[in-house]
C-alpha positions as CSV (number, residue, x, y, z in Angstrom):
1,M,-46.7,29.1,-12.5
2,E,-49.8,30.7,-13.0
3,K,-50.4,32.3,-16.7
4,G,-49.5,35.5,-17.3
5,E,-47.1,35.6,-13.9
6,K,-43.5,37.1,-14.9
7,I,-40.4,35.5,-13.8
8,K,-38.8,37.5,-11.4
9,K,-35.2,38.5,-12.6
10,K,-32.3,38.4,-11.1
11,S,-30.0,41.5,-11.1
12,G,-27.7,41.5,-14.3
13,E,-30.3,39.3,-16.4
14,I,-31.9,41.8,-19.1
15,E,-34.8,43.4,-17.9
16,Y,-33.9,43.5,-14.4
17,L,-35.7,46.3,-12.2
18,N,-34.3,47.2,-9.2
19,K,-37.2,47.8,-6.6
20,N,-35.3,49.3,-4.2
21,C,-34.8,52.6,-6.6
22,W,-37.5,55.4,-6.6
23,L,-37.0,56.3,-9.8
24,V,-36.5,53.0,-11.3
25,K,-40.1,51.3,-9.3
26,N,-42.0,54.4,-11.3
27,L,-40.8,54.4,-14.3
28,N,-41.4,50.9,-14.5
29,Y,-38.3,50.5,-16.5
30,S,-34.2,51.0,-16.3
31,P,-33.7,54.3,-17.5
32,Y,-29.8,53.0,-17.7
33,N,-27.6,50.2,-18.3
34,R,-25.6,50.0,-15.3
35,C,-29.3,49.9,-13.6
36,Q,-29.7,46.4,-14.3
37,Y,-26.6,45.5,-12.1
38,C,-28.0,47.9,-9.1
39,E,-29.5,47.0,-5.9
40,L,-29.1,50.4,-4.5
41,K,-32.0,52.7,-3.5
42,F,-32.6,55.9,-5.3
43,R,-31.1,58.3,-2.8
44,N,-28.0,55.7,-3.0
45,C,-27.5,56.2,-6.5
46,L,-24.0,57.8,-7.6
47,F,-25.0,60.0,-10.1
48,L,-28.0,61.0,-8.4
49,Q,-25.0,62.3,-5.9
50,Y,-22.9,63.8,-8.7
51,Q,-26.0,65.7,-10.2
52,I,-26.6,67.1,-6.7
53,I,-23.1,68.1,-6.1
54,S,-22.8,69.6,-9.7
55,L,-26.0,71.7,-9.2
56,I,-24.4,72.8,-5.6
57,L,-21.2,73.9,-7.3
58,I,-23.2,75.9,-10.0
59,F,-25.2,77.4,-8.3
60,F,-22.5,78.3,-5.5
61,I,-19.9,79.7,-9.0
62,L,-22.8,81.5,-10.0
63,I,-23.6,83.3,-6.8
64,L,-19.6,84.0,-6.0
65,S,-19.6,85.4,-9.5
66,F,-22.2,88.3,-8.5
67,L,-21.1,88.9,-5.9
68,I,-17.4,89.8,-7.3
69,E,-18.3,91.6,-10.5
70,G,-22.1,92.2,-10.2
71,K,-23.2,89.7,-12.5
72,T,-22.8,86.8,-14.1
73,P,-20.8,86.6,-17.4
74,E,-22.0,84.5,-20.4
75,L,-18.4,82.9,-21.2
76,L,-18.8,81.7,-17.2
77,I,-22.2,79.8,-17.2
78,I,-21.2,78.3,-20.8
79,S,-18.1,77.2,-19.6
80,V,-19.3,75.9,-15.8
81,F,-22.0,74.1,-18.1
82,T,-19.9,72.4,-20.3
83,L,-17.3,71.4,-18.0
84,I,-20.5,69.6,-15.7
85,V,-21.4,68.0,-19.3
86,V,-18.6,66.9,-20.2
87,Y,-17.6,65.7,-16.8
88,G,-20.8,64.0,-16.4
89,Y,-20.1,62.0,-19.3
90,F,-16.7,60.8,-18.0
91,F,-18.4,60.1,-14.3
92,S,-21.6,58.0,-15.8
93,K,-18.7,55.7,-17.7
94,S,-16.7,55.5,-15.2
95,T,-19.9,54.6,-12.9
96,D,-20.9,52.0,-14.9
97,K,-17.5,50.1,-14.9
98,I,-17.7,50.8,-10.8
99,I,-21.1,49.6,-10.8
100,K,-20.7,46.2,-13.3
101,A,-17.3,45.8,-11.4
102,N,-19.0,45.5,-8.2
103,F,-21.8,43.5,-8.9
104,S,-19.2,41.1,-10.6
105,E,-17.4,41.2,-7.5
106,R,-20.1,40.9,-5.6
107,R,-21.2,37.8,-7.4
108,A,-17.9,36.1,-7.3
109,K,-18.1,36.2,-3.3
110,E,-21.7,34.5,-3.5
111,A,-20.7,32.2,-5.2
112,L,-17.6,31.4,-3.3
113,S,-19.3,31.4,-0.3
114,E,-22.1,29.1,-2.0
115,L,-18.8,27.1,-3.2
116,N,-17.3,26.9,0.3
117,E,-20.8,25.6,1.9
118,K,-21.4,23.0,-0.4
119,L,-17.6,22.1,0.0
120,E,-18.0,21.8,3.4
121,E,-20.9,19.6,3.4
122,K,-19.2,17.5,1.1
123,V,-16.1,17.3,3.4
124,L,-18.8,16.8,6.1
125,E,-20.3,14.0,3.9
126,Q,-17.2,12.4,3.0
127,T,-15.3,12.3,6.8
128,K,-18.8,10.8,8.2
129,E,-18.4,8.0,5.2
130,I,-14.6,7.6,5.6
131,R,-15.5,7.1,9.4
132,K,-18.2,4.4,8.7
133,A,-15.6,3.0,6.7
134,Y,-12.9,2.7,9.3
135,E,-15.0,1.3,12.0
136,V,-16.1,-1.3,9.5
137,E,-12.8,-1.6,8.4
138,K,-11.1,-2.1,12.0
139,K,-14.2,-4.2,13.0
140,A,-13.1,-6.4,10.0
141,H,-9.3,-6.4,10.8
142,E,-10.3,-7.2,14.6
143,E,-12.6,-10.3,13.5
144,L,-10.0,-11.2,10.9
145,K,-7.3,-11.3,13.7
146,R,-9.5,-13.1,16.0
147,L,-10.1,-15.9,13.2
148,D,-6.2,-16.0,12.7
149,R,-6.0,-16.5,16.6
150,A,-8.3,-19.0,16.4
151,K,-6.6,-20.5,13.3
152,D,-3.0,-20.9,14.7
153,Q,-4.5,-22.1,17.6
154,F,-6.3,-24.9,15.9
155,V,-3.6,-25.8,13.5
156,L,-1.0,-26.4,16.3
157,A,-3.8,-28.6,18.6
158,T,-4.0,-30.5,15.3
159,Q,-0.8,-31.4,14.6
160,H,-0.2,-31.9,18.4
161,H,-3.1,-34.3,18.4
162,L,-1.6,-35.9,15.0
163,R,1.8,-36.3,16.9
164,T,0.8,-38.1,19.6
165,P,-0.7,-41.6,17.9
166,V,2.5,-41.1,15.4
167,T,4.6,-41.2,18.4
168,G,3.0,-43.7,19.9
169,M,3.2,-46.1,16.9
170,S,6.8,-44.9,16.2
171,G,7.4,-46.6,19.9
172,Y,5.7,-49.6,19.1
173,L,7.8,-50.3,15.9
174,D,10.9,-49.9,17.8
175,L,9.5,-52.4,20.3
176,I,9.0,-54.8,17.8
177,F,11.9,-54.8,16.0
178,T,14.3,-55.1,19.3
179,G,12.6,-58.3,20.2
180,S,10.2,-57.3,22.8
181,F,7.0,-59.1,20.9
182,G,9.1,-62.2,19.9
183,K,10.4,-62.7,16.6
184,I,9.3,-61.1,14.1
185,P,7.6,-63.6,10.8
186,K,9.9,-63.4,7.8
187,K,6.6,-63.0,5.7
188,L,5.9,-59.6,7.9
189,E,9.1,-58.3,8.1
190,G,9.3,-56.3,5.0
191,A,6.0,-54.7,5.5
192,L,6.8,-53.3,9.0
193,K,10.2,-51.7,7.5
194,K,8.0,-50.1,5.3
195,F,5.5,-49.0,7.6
196,Q,8.5,-47.5,9.9
197,S,9.7,-45.7,7.2
198,A,6.2,-44.0,6.4
199,T,6.2,-43.6,10.3
200,K,9.5,-41.8,10.3
201,I,8.4,-39.8,7.4
202,L,4.8,-39.0,8.8
203,S,6.6,-38.1,11.7
204,K,9.1,-35.6,10.1
205,L,6.2,-34.0,8.0
206,I,4.4,-33.1,11.5
207,D,7.3,-31.8,12.8
208,E,7.7,-29.7,10.1
209,F,4.3,-28.7,10.1
210,L,4.5,-27.9,13.6
211,D,7.7,-25.5,13.4
212,I,6.2,-23.6,10.5
213,S,3.3,-23.0,12.5
214,Q,5.0,-22.0,15.4
215,L,7.4,-19.6,14.0
216,Q,4.6,-18.3,11.7
217,I,2.7,-17.0,15.0
218,G,6.0,-15.9,16.6
219,R,6.5,-18.5,19.0
220,K,10.6,-19.2,19.5
221,V,11.3,-22.4,17.6
222,V,15.0,-21.7,17.2
223,A,17.0,-21.2,20.4
224,L,20.3,-19.4,19.3
225,K,23.5,-21.1,21.2
226,P,26.9,-19.4,20.9
227,N,30.4,-20.7,19.3
228,V,28.4,-23.0,17.1
229,E,30.7,-24.7,13.9
230,L,29.4,-24.3,10.7
231,A,31.7,-26.8,9.0
232,P,30.5,-30.4,11.2
233,I,26.7,-29.6,9.5
234,L,27.4,-29.1,6.1
235,D,29.9,-32.2,6.4
236,E,26.9,-34.1,8.3
237,I,24.4,-33.2,4.9
238,V,26.8,-33.6,2.1
239,E,27.2,-37.6,4.0
240,E,23.5,-37.8,4.4
241,V,22.3,-37.1,0.6
242,S,25.5,-38.3,-0.7
243,M,24.2,-41.9,-1.1
244,E,21.2,-40.4,-3.6
245,A,23.4,-38.0,-5.5
246,E,25.2,-41.4,-6.6
247,T,22.4,-43.2,-7.4
248,K,21.0,-40.5,-9.4
249,K,24.8,-40.0,-11.2
250,L,25.6,-36.7,-9.6
251,F,28.3,-35.3,-8.1
252,I,28.2,-33.2,-5.0
253,K,31.2,-31.0,-3.9
254,L,31.9,-29.2,-0.6
255,E,34.0,-26.6,-1.3
256,K,34.8,-24.2,2.3
257,D,37.6,-22.0,3.6
258,K,40.0,-23.5,5.7
259,S,39.1,-21.9,8.8
260,L,35.5,-20.8,9.1
261,P,34.5,-18.3,12.2
262,K,32.1,-19.6,14.8
263,I,28.7,-18.5,14.9
264,N,25.8,-18.1,16.7
265,A,22.8,-20.9,16.0
266,D,20.6,-23.7,16.6
267,P,22.6,-26.6,15.1
268,E,19.5,-28.8,14.4
269,K,17.6,-26.5,13.1
270,L,20.2,-24.8,10.7
271,K,21.3,-28.6,9.8
272,T,17.7,-28.5,8.7
273,A,17.3,-25.2,6.7
274,L,20.3,-26.3,5.0
275,F,19.8,-30.0,4.0
276,N,16.4,-28.8,2.4
277,I,18.0,-26.0,0.0
278,V,20.9,-28.9,-1.0
279,D,18.0,-31.6,-1.1
280,N,15.9,-29.3,-2.9
281,A,19.0,-28.8,-5.3
282,L,19.4,-32.5,-6.2
283,K,15.3,-33.2,-6.5
284,Y,15.7,-31.0,-9.3
285,T,18.6,-32.0,-10.8
286,T,19.2,-34.7,-13.4
287,K,22.9,-34.6,-14.6
288,G,26.0,-33.0,-13.5
289,G,25.5,-31.8,-9.8
290,I,25.6,-29.6,-7.2
291,T,28.1,-27.4,-5.4
292,I,28.4,-25.8,-1.7
293,K,30.6,-22.9,-1.4
294,V,30.8,-21.8,2.0
295,N,33.4,-18.3,2.7
296,S,33.4,-16.0,4.9
297,K,33.5,-11.8,4.4
298,D,33.2,-9.1,6.6
299,S,30.8,-10.1,9.2
300,N,28.9,-12.4,7.7
301,I,29.1,-16.3,6.3
302,L,28.2,-17.3,2.6
303,I,26.6,-20.0,1.3
304,E,26.2,-20.7,-1.9
305,V,24.4,-24.2,-3.2
306,K,24.8,-24.1,-7.3
307,D,23.4,-27.0,-9.3
308,T,22.7,-27.6,-12.7
309,G,19.5,-28.4,-12.7
310,K,16.0,-27.5,-14.6
311,G,16.5,-23.4,-13.4
312,I,14.3,-21.1,-12.2
313,S,12.0,-18.9,-13.9
314,Q,12.1,-15.0,-12.9
315,Q,7.8,-15.9,-12.2
316,D,9.2,-18.2,-9.8
317,L,11.9,-16.7,-8.4
318,E,9.6,-14.0,-7.0
319,L,7.5,-16.4,-5.2
320,L,9.8,-19.2,-4.1
321,F,10.8,-18.0,-0.5
322,N,6.9,-16.3,0.8
323,K,4.4,-18.9,-0.1
324,L,3.6,-22.1,1.9
325,F,3.0,-25.2,-0.6
326,E,4.2,-23.0,-3.3
327,R,6.2,-25.2,-6.0
328,G,8.0,-23.8,-9.2
329,D,6.2,-24.3,-13.0
330,K,6.4,-27.8,-14.2
331,A,8.0,-29.1,-11.2
332,D,6.1,-32.1,-10.6
333,K,8.0,-33.0,-13.8
334,F,10.9,-33.4,-11.8
335,Y,10.0,-34.6,-8.3
336,A,6.0,-35.8,-8.5
337,T,6.3,-35.6,-4.4
338,G,7.6,-32.4,-3.5
339,R,5.5,-31.1,-0.4
340,G,6.2,-26.8,-1.2
341,I,7.2,-26.4,2.2
342,G,11.1,-27.2,2.6
343,L,12.2,-23.2,1.1
344,F,9.4,-21.7,3.1
345,M,10.3,-23.8,6.2
346,S,14.4,-23.1,5.6
347,T,13.3,-19.0,5.0
348,L,11.5,-19.0,8.4
349,I,14.8,-20.7,10.1
350,I,17.4,-18.3,8.2
351,E,15.5,-15.6,8.9
352,A,15.3,-16.4,12.6
353,H,19.0,-17.1,12.6
354,N,19.1,-13.2,12.0
355,G,19.9,-14.7,8.3
356,K,19.1,-14.1,4.7
357,I,18.2,-16.6,2.0
358,W,17.7,-15.9,-1.9
359,A,18.3,-17.3,-5.4
360,E,19.4,-16.7,-8.7
361,S,18.6,-18.2,-12.0
362,Q,19.8,-17.6,-15.7
363,G,16.1,-19.1,-16.4
364,Q,14.7,-22.7,-17.7
365,D,17.6,-25.2,-18.1
366,K,20.3,-23.2,-16.9
367,G,20.8,-24.2,-13.0
368,S,20.2,-22.2,-10.1
369,S,22.1,-20.8,-7.5
370,F,20.6,-20.6,-3.9
371,F,22.7,-18.0,-1.3
372,I,22.3,-18.1,2.8
373,Q,24.0,-15.3,4.5
374,L,24.3,-16.2,8.5
375,P,26.3,-13.2,10.5
376,I,29.3,-14.2,12.4
377,K,28.1,-12.2,15.6
């Protein structure tokens, strides 16, 4: 700004001059306070219009009085001028308020309009950013799905490739122990039996991983059959774990209703799921034992596997069934070789049977109860 140049004032500001008004423009100052809020031309001034109307009324009254009485009374002239002055005073005051109110309303509308424009620009800008973010997220989601499919295919392919040599190893070991390659030397018999046992464990582990992967990607691993009896499956599980329970000096009891309804189930997979629960209870119990209770209620069968083991913390309960390789806190002290897949696999199998599984515990060293609910139909 050049030196001496005045800043142009806006209407409403002190020293504002309405250049549209002939009177203000010639006087170069505002004759009234209300003029700083006015942007009208001089001919549109409300007070000017009042003055013109007042003069017309004065002349009209005077002329009318002169025509009627032949003269104009002084009292009438004084009364008319007094009325006009008094009314003019209040009119001027009300004019000030009207002009200020109009100015405030106009400014409010301008501010609102400006705000709306800014909001529209902001909304438009944010909408563009949201669209960009959505596109990025969409691409990332598609890439994630692609990678997830690739991962699933890789896992399945890897496990199939692992199963092939292990199956071959098991086959050759069976041939060796049946004498197809001659008599086994005494010094090799013990080592071969350990090798055969390790091979069976490895084969079972590969099968478990394969089943978990297939269940996770939605493949049907569980083939439900009608009219499956649950009691024989539980009897087999108890028989299989009884030796381990006896070795650890633990009791194992099976309490079931005399007559249990038949269910739709995959006997082999359901046995795997229930075995994992019972086996898990045995591994983390050092004294006392395990009680398996089975009863039917309404349209479901409820199985409870209750142990007197180390118990489960509230934090571990929340993660117990929904994470692969997830093991409870301090679990290694009780069973260091646990794989952390048994409960997760059992959960997937039970859910494939349209059932539910959950656990309850009072806390550390207070035992725990696992519940499996299966629909009868």
